[in-house]
VEXMIDO-592799 format. One line per 8 residues: number of its first residue (from 0); for each residue x, y, z of N, C-alpha, C. Coordinates in steps of 0.05 Angstrom, whole numbers, m for minus. Example, Ala and Ser with C-alpha at 12.3 -4.5 7.8 and 13.67 -1.06 7.14 Angstrom:
VEXMIDO-592799
0) 264/m114/156/246/m90/156/264/m66/156  257/m45/142/273/m21/143/258/1/157
END
This chain:
VEXMIDO-592799
0) 2764/6004/1329/2741/5978/1330/2734/5963/1344  2709/5952/1352/2713/5930/1382/2706/5910/1380  2718/5887/1399/2717/5858/1394/2711/5859/1415  2687/5875/1435/2676/5855/1456/2651/5849/1445  2638/5853/1424/2619/5843/1416/2617/5823/1395  2643/5808/1392/2644/5788/1367/2630/5753/1387  2626/5758/1406/2622/5724/1415/2583/5736/1421  2578/5752/1417/2552/5764/1414/2543/5753/1383
8) 2557/5762/1369/2552/5765/1342/2555/5739/1334  2584/5721/1342/2588/5685/1330/2554/5667/1335  2539/5681/1355/2512/5667/1370/2497/5674/1348  2498/5704/1344/2472/5707/1334/2466/5696/1308  2490/5680/1299/2492/5672/1269/2491/5633/1273  2490/5633/1295/2494/5605/1297/2478/5591/1288  2444/5600/1283/2420/5575/1261/2434/5582/1240  2446/5606/1223/2464/5591/1196/2485/5567/1189
16) 2498/5574/1220/2517/5570/1220/2516/5528/1220  2499/5534/1228/2483/5496/1239/2468/5495/1215  2446/5505/1210/2439/5507/1173/2452/5498/1154  2482/5507/1143/2500/5506/1128/2517/5483/1135  2525/5470/1158/2543/5451/1175/2516/5421/1164  2502/5417/1166/2482/5405/1167/2481/5394/1136  2479/5416/1123/2479/5413/1078/2498/5402/1081  2511/5415/1099/2546/5397/1079/2549/5369/1097
24) 2540/5354/1122/2542/5337/1131/2522/5312/1114  2498/5329/1105/2483/5309/1091/2504/5290/1064  2513/5321/1058/2508/5318/1026/2548/5321/1021  2564/5289/1036/2589/5291/1039/2604/5292/1023  2622/5292/1015/2643/5291/981/2676/5280/996  2685/5268/990/2715/5253/987/2729/5258/960  2753/5283/976/2782/5278/953/2785/5305/945  2795/5313/931/2792/5351/919/2771/5355/906
32) 2763/5340/879/2724/5341/872/2702/5337/890  2689/5363/896/2671/5366/916/2655/5391/903  2638/5380/882/2622/5397/871/2601/5415/882  2585/5396/901/2558/5402/916/2574/5417/949  2591/5403/948/2598/5430/978/2623/5459/958  2629/5455/942/2641/5486/935/2613/5495/934  2594/5491/916/2569/5501/910/2556/5506/936  2548/5502/956/2531/5504/987/2558/5520/993
40) 2578/5532/989/2602/5549/1000/2587/5570/992  2597/5559/953/2591/5597/950/2559/5604/959  2540/5597/960/2520/5605/956/2522/5625/993  2535/5607/1015/2539/5611/1031/2559/5651/1035  2568/5646/1025/2584/5672/1011/2582/5687/1001  2555/5683/977/2550/5704/964/2546/5730/973  2545/5757/964/2541/5782/975/2553/5789/995  2569/5778/999/2609/5789/1017/2615/5808/1001
48) 2630/5817/1015/2642/5846/981/2666/5825/999  2690/5808/980/2707/5783/979/2704/5770/945  2729/5781/940/2747/5774/904/2749/5744/917  2731/5725/892/2728/5696/899/2748/5683/867  2764/5659/886/2782/5648/862/2784/5631/872  2765/5608/848/2751/5583/837/2783/5575/832  2790/5551/842/2818/5524/843/2805/5515/817  2828/5504/799/2815/5499/774/2829/5457/782
56) 2852/5462/786/2864/5430/792/2843/5418/816  2835/5432/828/2816/5434/855/2784/5444/858  2766/5421/876/2748/5453/886/2751/5472/904  2782/5472/914/2785/5499/922/2770/5527/928  2769/5545/944/2758/5559/936/2777/5583/957  2794/5605/937/2803/5630/959/2781/5654/957  2772/5659/979/2761/5684/978/2775/5702/1006  2783/5738/991/2802/5748/1001/2779/5779/1004
64) 2793/5790/1035/2775/5810/1045/2793/5827/1043  2785/5851/1021/2804/5868/1028/2793/5897/1054  2804/5897/1073/2799/5919/1090/2798/5945/1080  2789/5975/1087/2793/5996/1090/2822/6018/1088  2837/5996/1102/2859/6006/1112/2883/5989/1105  2910/6008/1099/2925/5991/1088/2938/5967/1103  2944/5941/1093/2964/5924/1108/2975/5897/1105  2978/5879/1123/2986/5844/1107/2960/5839/1101
72) 2956/5802/1099/2942/5788/1092/2949/5776/1120  2929/5766/1126/2921/5741/1147/2904/5711/1129  2918/5688/1125/2904/5668/1114/2883/5659/1137  2866/5638/1136/2841/5626/1158/2827/5599/1136  2852/5569/1151/2841/5564/1122/2809/5532/1140  2791/5530/1126/2772/5503/1143/2772/5483/1117  2775/5460/1127/2776/5438/1105/2757/5426/1092  2748/5427/1076/2720/5412/1067/2707/5377/1056
80) 2733/5366/1063/2721/5337/1052/2718/5327/1065  2705/5297/1061/2696/5274/1086/2713/5250/1080  2706/5226/1093/2725/5208/1093/2701/5185/1085  2712/5151/1076/2702/5140/1065/2691/5124/1074  2673/5137/1088/2665/5105/1124/2634/5118/1127  2618/5091/1133/2592/5088/1126/2586/5094/1156  2565/5127/1160/2558/5130/1187/2535/5118/1205  2541/5118/1227/2525/5105/1238/2521/5119/1263
88) 2515/5144/1268/2506/5155/1286/2476/5164/1294  2466/5153/1276/2433/5165/1288/2431/5192/1280  2440/5212/1283/2440/5235/1268/2411/5242/1252  2386/5256/1251/2366/5265/1234/2382/5277/1207  2407/5281/1215/2430/5301/1184/2443/5288/1179  2437/5253/1180/2470/5238/1177/2463/5231/1141  2494/5225/1133/2505/5229/1108/2477/5212/1090  2472/5230/1070/2452/5217/1049/2472/5195/1021
96) 2488/5197/1028/2513/5183/1014/2524/5166/1011  2521/5144/1015/2527/5119/1026/2563/5110/1023  2571/5103/1045/2598/5104/1045/2615/5129/1051  2606/5146/1050/2619/5168/1050/2608/5182/1089  2622/5196/1096/2621/5208/1123/2628/5234/1143  2626/5253/1137/2640/5278/1159/2648/5266/1177  2667/5244/1182/2670/5241/1204/2706/5250/1215  2716/5277/1210/2729/5293/1235/2727/5311/1218
104) 2695/5318/1225/2695/5355/1228/2681/5365/1212  2698/5365/1189/2709/5387/1174/2674/5396/1168  2663/5388/1165/2635/5405/1154/2635/5435/1176  2641/5418/1207/2646/5436/1213/2665/5467/1220  2677/5453/1209/2706/5477/1194/2696/5494/1176  2687/5482/1157/2664/5501/1138/2647/5512/1143  2624/5521/1157/2610/5524/1170/2622/5553/1188  2644/5535/1201/2652/5562/1215/2670/5579/1203
112) 2686/5580/1183/2705/5583/1168/2680/5606/1153  2660/5609/1142/2638/5617/1139/2626/5637/1155  2621/5631/1180/2610/5655/1186/2637/5675/1196  2663/5660/1207/2681/5675/1210/2680/5707/1185  2673/5697/1160/2674/5711/1139/2655/5740/1146  2635/5732/1155/2612/5744/1159/2614/5761/1176  2627/5756/1202/2630/5770/1227/2654/5798/1217  2676/5780/1207/2693/5806/1188/2697/5819/1160
120) 2673/5818/1142/2662/5830/1131/2642/5858/1133  2633/5850/1158/2612/5865/1166/2636/5893/1189  2653/5878/1187/2691/5900/1205/2698/5908/1186  2681/5910/1152/2710/5915/1128/2718/5938/1129  2709/5959/1137/2724/5994/1132/2740/5997/1154  2742/5971/1174/2758/5990/1188/2783/5965/1193  2787/5939/1179/2810/5922/1183/2832/5951/1159  2853/5929/1185/2877/5943/1160/2893/5917/1155
128) 2887/5916/1125/2897/5883/1123/2880/5881/1100  2882/5850/1104/2871/5834/1089/2862/5806/1099  2839/5787/1100/2839/5771/1106/2823/5746/1073  2851/5729/1078/2845/5710/1056/2835/5681/1077  2805/5678/1065/2782/5659/1065/2803/5630/1059  2821/5599/1065/2819/5588/1053/2802/5565/1046  2783/5557/1028/2774/5537/1037/2776/5517/1011  2784/5489/1033/2808/5473/1026/2794/5437/1023
136) 2783/5435/1001/2793/5406/989/2805/5384/998  2802/5357/1001/2823/5339/996/2850/5338/1020  2836/5344/1042/2861/5343/1071/2860/5318/1073  2831/5295/1066/2842/5272/1080/2865/5244/1055  2879/5259/1059/2899/5242/1036/2899/5254/1012  2893/5279/1013/2895/5278/976/2908/5300/976  2930/5314/999/2936/5341/987/2929/5368/970  2910/5357/986/2887/5396/977/2899/5425/979
144) 2927/5425/1000/2931/5451/1002/2952/5448/995  2967/5419/982/2992/5420/967/2983/5441/941  2960/5429/926/2957/5434/898/2935/5476/902  2926/5471/922/2915/5509/927/2945/5523/923  2963/5514/940/2990/5524/936/3003/5540/918  3001/5518/894/3010/5506/871/3002/5519/852  2974/5529/856/2958/5535/831/2960/5578/843  2986/5586/870/2980/5604/876/2964/5625/899
152) 2956/5603/921/2930/5603/939/2953/5645/952  2979/5632/950/2995/5652/971/3005/5684/950  2990/5676/924/3006/5702/911/2982/5729/901  2969/5730/933/2953/5754/928/2960/5784/918  2950/5804/904/2956/5826/889/2970/5845/909  2968/5865/894/2975/5894/918/2946/5906/925  2951/5925/938/2925/5934/944/2922/5952/926  2893/5967/929/2904/5992/905/2907/6011/899
160) 2932/6012/925/2945/6032/927/2972/6027/916  2970/6001/907/2995/5992/897/3024/5989/920  3011/5986/945/3032/5975/965/3025/5947/970  3045/5923/981/3039/5903/980/3023/5890/998  3011/5874/1004/3004/5862/1017/3008/5829/1037  3029/5829/1038/3041/5793/1037/3022/5777/1050  3016/5759/1053/2999/5735/1070/3029/5730/1095  3029/5738/1116/3042/5740/1148/3039/5720/1158
168) 3015/5716/1160/3003/5696/1182/2984/5672/1177  2984/5650/1191/2952/5631/1183/2945/5619/1199  2924/5615/1192/2908/5605/1227/2895/5582/1218  2877/5557/1231/2861/5541/1221/2857/5526/1246  2826/5517/1258/2817/5505/1273/2821/5478/1266  2815/5455/1284/2803/5433/1280/2787/5415/1304  2764/5407/1298/2753/5401/1323/2756/5371/1322  2751/5365/1359/2761/5342/1369/2737/5339/1385
176) 2730/5306/1377/2705/5300/1413/2735/5293/1438  2760/5295/1434/2777/5293/1458/2785/5309/1481  2770/5331/1471/2759/5353/1494/2738/5361/1489  2736/5389/1515/2699/5386/1519/2700/5404/1498  2673/5418/1496/2663/5433/1483/2674/5462/1489  2679/5480/1466/2693/5507/1486/2716/5507/1495  2738/5485/1488/2752/5483/1503/2780/5483/1474  2806/5495/1478/2821/5489/1455/2843/5482/1468
184) 2868/5470/1452/2895/5452/1455/2915/5466/1431  2933/5468/1430/2952/5474/1410/2984/5467/1427  3000/5473/1406/3030/5480/1421/3045/5486/1406  3073/5497/1413/3085/5503/1399/3104/5487/1387  3120/5496/1356/3136/5469/1344/3123/5444/1330  3119/5425/1336/3120/5395/1320/3088/5400/1333  3070/5402/1325/3043/5397/1336/3031/5368/1327  3033/5363/1295/3017/5336/1294/3045/5325/1268
192) 3049/5298/1266/3065/5283/1248/3062/5281/1228  3094/5267/1209/3087/5263/1179/3081/5243/1180  3074/5235/1152/3049/5212/1153/3053/5196/1127  3072/5176/1133/3087/5161/1099/3079/5134/1102  3074/5130/1078/3065/5096/1075/3088/5083/1060  3095/5053/1070/3111/5044/1056/3097/5014/1050  3111/4999/1020/3107/4983/1016/3134/4967/1009  3135/4933/1020/3158/4920/1011/3135/4892/1012
200) 3154/4890/979/3149/4865/972/3177/4845/970  3173/4823/986/3193/4801/989/3186/4788/968  3215/4781/945/3215/4765/930/3221/4740/940  3205/4711/939/3228/4690/947/3222/4667/915  3233/4640/925/3216/4618/909/3195/4608/912  3167/4602/900/3153/4593/913/3153/4558/899  3139/4544/922/3137/4508/915/3123/4487/933  3111/4474/934/3093/4456/954/3110/4460/979
208) 3090/4471/984/3090/4474/1029/3107/4442/1037  3102/4416/1024/3116/4398/1038/3144/4398/1032  3155/4415/1022/3185/4410/1012/3194/4442/1018  3199/4449/1037/3210/4478/1047/3232/4482/1034  3249/4457/1032/3286/4465/1021/3282/4473/997  3269/4471/980/3257/4473/949/3253/4494/933  3249/4506/963/3235/4544/957/3253/4562/967  3249/4576/966/3259/4608/987/3228/4615/997
216) 3215/4608/1017/3195/4621/1021/3201/4651/1043  3181/4660/1033/3175/4689/1028/3161/4702/1053  3146/4684/1073/3142/4691/1098/3154/4693/1107  3167/4677/1124/3175/4681/1140/3198/4702/1145  3214/4705/1127/3232/4728/1112/3213/4753/1128  3182/4751/1108/3175/4784/1119/3178/4784/1144  3162/4771/1154/3159/4766/1185/3181/4775/1197  3205/4768/1194/3239/4777/1202/3241/4805/1202
224) 3230/4815/1183/3225/4838/1177/3210/4868/1190  3184/4846/1186/3160/4861/1208/3183/4872/1235  3190/4843/1246/3202/4836/1280/3223/4871/1284  3243/4865/1256/3259/4876/1250/3261/4910/1250  3238/4919/1243/3229/4942/1242/3226/4954/1273  3203/4931/1287/3200/4936/1310/3219/4953/1330  3249/4937/1324/3273/4930/1339/3285/4964/1332  3278/4964/1293/3291/4993/1294/3297/5017/1306
232) 3248/5016/1313/3246/5045/1332/3263/5043/1352  3270/5026/1368/3280/5023/1402/3300/5023/1395  3308/5017/1378/3347/5023/1387/3357/5036/1363  3345/5050/1344/3362/5070/1329/3352/5091/1325  3324/5102/1347/3316/5126/1329/3316/5134/1361  3319/5160/1368/3322/5181/1392/3290/5176/1401  3290/5174/1432/3263/5171/1452/3263/5200/1448  3277/5222/1448/3258/5245/1449/3250/5250/1431
240) 3254/5235/1399/3260/5251/1371/3245/5228/1365  3220/5217/1374/3199/5196/1363/3196/5180/1337  3182/5165/1333/3180/5151/1304/3149/5124/1317  3144/5125/1295/3124/5112/1298/3114/5084/1271  3124/5064/1276/3121/5045/1248/3106/5026/1257  3082/5027/1239/3060/5003/1245/3062/4988/1222  3058/4961/1222/3060/4944/1200/3031/4946/1206  3010/4948/1172/2976/4948/1176/2964/4928/1159
248) 2986/4918/1144/2980/4892/1121/3002/4881/1116  2998/4846/1125/3010/4831/1112/2999/4806/1091  3003/4808/1069/2987/4791/1045/3009/4772/1027  3000/4745/1031/3020/4724/1012/3007/4691/1013  3008/4690/982/3000/4651/992/2974/4653/973  2954/4628/968/2936/4634/963/2923/4608/981  2940/4596/984/2926/4567/992/2947/4554/1011  2938/4528/1034/2952/4521/1055/2964/4508/1048
256) 2977/4493/1021/2998/4476/1018/3020/4482/991  3014/4516/992/3045/4528/968/3051/4551/982  3075/4549/988/3102/4568/980/3094/4584/966  3086/4613/970/3087/4632/953/3105/4633/936  3111/4654/920/3132/4661/908/3143/4696/924  3125/4708/928/3123/4726/950/3116/4730/980  3116/4762/978/3106/4764/1002/3107/4799/1011  3068/4806/1010/3083/4837/1008/3065/4855/1043
264) 3085/4876/1053/3091/4885/1083/3078/4909/1068  3055/4923/1079/3045/4953/1090/3042/4963/1113  3044/4985/1107/3045/5004/1143/3046/5035/1137  3053/5042/1159/3059/5080/1159/3080/5081/1172  3088/5102/1180/3110/5112/1187/3110/5146/1197  3108/5153/1231/3098/5180/1232/3130/5188/1247  3134/5209/1239/3154/5223/1255/3140/5247/1266  3156/5270/1281/3155/5289/1291/3178/5302/1270
272) 3203/5298/1262/3217/5322/1252/3227/5309/1223  3235/5325/1212/3245/5314/1186/3280/5296/1182  3283/5303/1200/3315/5284/1214/3303/5254/1207  3284/5263/1226/3276/5236/1244/3267/5216/1216  3242/5236/1202/3223/5221/1173/3252/5214/1154  3269/5217/1157/3295/5214/1131/3294/5188/1141  3312/5194/1164/3336/5160/1177/3307/5139/1186  3288/5143/1183/3262/5115/1179/3267/5111/1150
280) 3272/5128/1138/3261/5115/1105/3289/5101/1102  3313/5120/1109/3341/5092/1104/3339/5073/1118  3332/5073/1146/3329/5046/1166/3317/5022/1143  3284/5034/1139/3278/5013/1126/3283/5000/1097  3289/5023/1086/3293/5005/1060/3330/4986/1057  3354/4992/1082/3361/4971/1084/3357/4944/1117  3342/4946/1111/3327/4931/1135/3317/4907/1116  3294/4922/1103/3288/4900/1078/3303/4886/1066
288) 3319/4908/1050/3341/4880/1030/3355/4869/1034  3374/4879/1069/3393/4856/1076/3377/4843/1085  3354/4834/1098/3341/4806/1116/3335/4794/1087  3328/4796/1072/3326/4791/1042/3337/4786/1033  3364/4794/1031/3396/4785/1022/3403/4758/1030  3402/4753/1065/3413/4742/1079/3405/4715/1078  3378/4714/1063/3357/4689/1066/3364/4683/1044  3367/4700/1021/3370/4674/985/3348/4695/970
296) 3335/4717/987/3309/4730/979/3325/4767/972  3302/4771/958/3308/4802/954/3276/4806/968  3284/4837/962/3263/4855/983/3260/4879/961  3242/4893/956/3225/4918/942/3224/4938/959  3226/4956/969/3225/4965/994/3208/5003/977  3198/5006/981/3179/5037/967/3168/5049/989  3172/5077/997/3165/5089/1015/3149/5112/984  3122/5119/1002/3109/5137/995/3095/5162/1007
304) 3109/5171/1008/3115/5208/1016/3084/5220/1028  3080/5230/1044/3046/5236/1057/3053/5268/1060  3042/5267/1078/3047/5297/1088/3067/5300/1110  3078/5332/1114/3093/5328/1126/3095/5332/1162  3109/5347/1175/3105/5343/1197/3085/5372/1194  3067/5369/1221/3059/5388/1213/3068/5412/1246  3081/5440/1233/3104/5449/1260/3095/5479/1265  3088/5485/1283/3063/5504/1293/3095/5531/1298
312) 3092/5550/1284/3116/5573/1295/3110/5581/1334  3124/5576/1329/3122/5597/1369/3115/5610/1368  3134/5637/1361/3119/5652/1365/3084/5661/1368  3082/5650/1334/3051/5656/1326/3034/5641/1337  3037/5609/1349/3022/5606/1370/3026/5611/1394  3046/5630/1403/3043/5641/1435/3026/5669/1422  3028/5679/1409/2998/5698/1404/2979/5686/1409  2976/5656/1383/2945/5654/1388/2939/5642/1417
320) 2950/5627/1431/2947/5626/1459/2937/5637/1475  2947/5669/1470/2939/5698/1490/2917/5700/1477  2908/5701/1460/2882/5713/1444/2864/5688/1454  2867/5662/1455/2847/5650/1462/2836/5647/1489  2862/5655/1514/2855/5659/1540/2836/5687/1535  2840/5710/1521/2829/5735/1524/2801/5725/1517  2797/5711/1496/2761/5702/1489/2749/5674/1510  2764/5657/1521/2758/5649/1534/2755/5637/1559
328) 2781/5651/1570/2795/5646/1597/2816/5634/1605  2835/5630/1620/2850/5604/1621/2855/5576/1628  2834/5573/1642/2806/5545/1637/2816/5531/1621  2800/5540/1591/2789/5530/1577/2815/5525/1541  2842/5530/1561/2856/5545/1544/2885/5517/1549  2894/5498/1530/2900/5481/1544/2939/5480/1526  2962/5474/1532/2988/5479/1519/2987/5456/1512  2988/5433/1492/2996/5407/1500/3025/5407/1504
336) 3027/5378/1519/3045/5368/1520/3071/5363/1500  3060/5345/1479/3060/5335/1461/3058/5331/1434  3068/5320/1412/3058/5318/1390/3039/5302/1383  3014/5312/1369/2992/5288/1364/3009/5275/1325  2994/5246/1330/3015/5232/1313/2996/5225/1294  2973/5239/1289/2959/5241/1267/2977/5262/1245  2963/5251/1228/2977/5281/1204/2956/5302/1194  2967/5331/1189/2952/5348/1180/2973/5354/1147
344) 2954/5367/1122/2966/5379/1106/2956/5400/1110  2949/5425/1130/2954/5446/1134/2982/5449/1137  3007/5428/1144/3037/5429/1143/3045/5442/1120  3024/5440/1102/3042/5458/1075/3042/5479/1075  3021/5490/1089/3018/5527/1090/3041/5541/1104  3037/5506/1131/3062/5528/1156/3085/5525/1138  3101/5512/1117/3121/5514/1112/3134/5538/1099  3112/5556/1087/3102/5573/1073/3109/5599/1088
352) 3087/5601/1118/3079/5622/1113/3080/5619/1154  3088/5633/1172/3076/5639/1203/3050/5627/1210  3045/5604/1229/3025/5604/1238/3026/5579/1251  2994/5570/1260/2989/5557/1284/2961/5543/1274  2960/5512/1264/2936/5499/1281/2927/5490/1310  2907/5502/1319/2891/5501/1342/2870/5473/1335  2873/5454/1359/2858/5443/1363/2826/5444/1379  2803/5452/1373/2771/5462/1391/2748/5442/1403
360) 2754/5438/1425/2738/5412/1431/2705/5412/1426  2698/5388/1417/2666/5397/1403/2656/5371/1407  2655/5363/1455/2652/5332/1456/2621/5341/1467  2603/5332/1457/2576/5334/1463/2572/5332/1494  2556/5353/1510/2560/5349/1540/2542/5327/1556  2532/5308/1545/2521/5286/1549/2546/5258/1547  2571/5272/1537/2593/5247/1541/2606/5261/1553  2642/5231/1556/2665/5246/1561/2679/5244/1545
368) 2687/5268/1538/2704/5258/1524/2736/5245/1525  2738/5229/1548/2757/5204/1552/2748/5182/1546  2724/5184/1530/2708/5151/1518/2687/5158/1498  2683/5184/1489/2671/5189/1470/2683/5180/1440  2668/5172/1412/2677/5166/1392/2697/5189/1390  2718/5179/1370/2729/5194/1368/2737/5200/1344  2745/5227/1327/2749/5227/1305/2756/5197/1282  2746/5201/1267/2747/5187/1246/2727/5156/1249
376) 2717/5153/1281/2693/5141/1281/2669/5144/1261  2659/5109/1259/2635/5117/1244/2609/5124/1263  2622/5129/1286/2589/5138/1308/2611/5167/1312  2617/5181/1311/2621/5203/1320/2613/5233/1316  2606/5242/1337/2584/5263/1344/2601/5284/1356  2600/5306/1335/2609/5347/1344/2581/5354/1356  2599/5375/1378/2577/5380/1383/2568/5418/1382  2544/5426/1367/2546/5439/1349/2554/5469/1365
384) 2550/5465/1390/2552/5495/1413/2582/5506/1407  2596/5490/1404/2625/5491/1399/2633/5514/1375  2616/5519/1354/2621/5536/1337/2623/5557/1334  2602/5574/1349/2610/5598/1365/2629/5605/1361  2641/5594/1384/2670/5595/1393/2703/5598/1367  2683/5568/1351/2713/5572/1323/2707/5601/1314  2679/5609/1308/2679/5638/1293/2693/5661/1307  2682/5658/1334/2697/5682/1340/2728/5682/1355
392) 2736/5656/1351/2777/5649/1353/2775/5656/1320  2773/5645/1299/2785/5660/1270/2786/5691/1270  2752/5695/1271/2754/5727/1263/2779/5739/1287  2777/5736/1324/2799/5759/1331/2824/5743/1322  2829/5719/1329/2857/5712/1324/2863/5727/1292  2845/5737/1257/2860/5753/1246/2858/5776/1259  2834/5793/1260/2844/5810/1274/2863/5828/1283  2871/5804/1314/2893/5821/1325/2910/5817/1309
400) 2924/5802/1293/2937/5785/1274/2942/5820/1253  2927/5838/1246/2923/5853/1236/2936/5872/1248  2931/5878/1282/2941/5902/1282/2915/5906/1302  2898/5902/1309/2875/5916/1316/2866/5898/1345  2865/5921/1365/2876/5919/1397/2846/5901/1416  2849/5891/1420/2819/5881/1459/2812/5909/1460  2781/5914/1470/2775/5939/1478/2784/5937/1505
END
């Protein structure tokens, strides 16, 4: 099997890839139920020799390509959902759905995964194994990957001859406006942080603002808790296994002359190891409860678990970096020195299967990656010229993992 023509074949698909991406961009949907998106994807893969499973708890789609030779299965993931954001890019194909925007590039991920499915389907007879295409909803905080796994995503059937074909590797790309177009970056081990939400309600005793001594004012208690949380990060957490604790909302009271009965604190916790994640949860609960108690108040801390740490398998990451260098050359392949403190639910897949998430540069050529609008901005624009690179990487990683050697 020749791999040397993959780049040209990916470029030949560009018109269709762009058309699909723009159709998705114009009609973005949020969460786990994406009926329009699902239909567009099904239309795009119609006619390919894949066994399609429509997930029931979400709009997830799994499409299994069985090669002409026996071998294991490799999973390729593309997420499909959008963000609750009004688009202000001015693009001719801007969102038609008010308050919803593909501001994290999932439209490009989906279109690239469809392109990879077409490249690999054309080589079906020569593939030693299977490719599982995971079209996933609900990445933006809705745990879509977890739901797909719970529905049996990885439970691929035996091959026609009865031999097993387990999923032995997983690969995902994520476009970013912080890298030049066509560059890639990743790292082994923790690549992205866990993300948990916390809520703390401080219960005091309200009253007239002119008589604070007759009350237990929850507002200064809440402020003391916020300060103590920041001290906790710098004094109780190992600087080489870091955490970020950010309070994003404090709310209390109704007017200027009333001391309220309670105050609410809300924020996020980011860590890059499960041990530090657990430690921060414990410290937060203890700090909130005991500071409140010291002032005669009570506190109700609650930690809402989000995504776990996205931890790339070291050996699989080394492999994907080698494949990227074969594809792009050394200059355009970057090994990240540190994790990124954003979060990803591809982490659930990586808890079950060796694999890697890799970032794909998509900064338009007339913009500087250091100052370009970032992912999740209402102004972010991704360079469609990056998509053939993504298609080729998806296909090349899958084939090389299944044992196909480069030309």
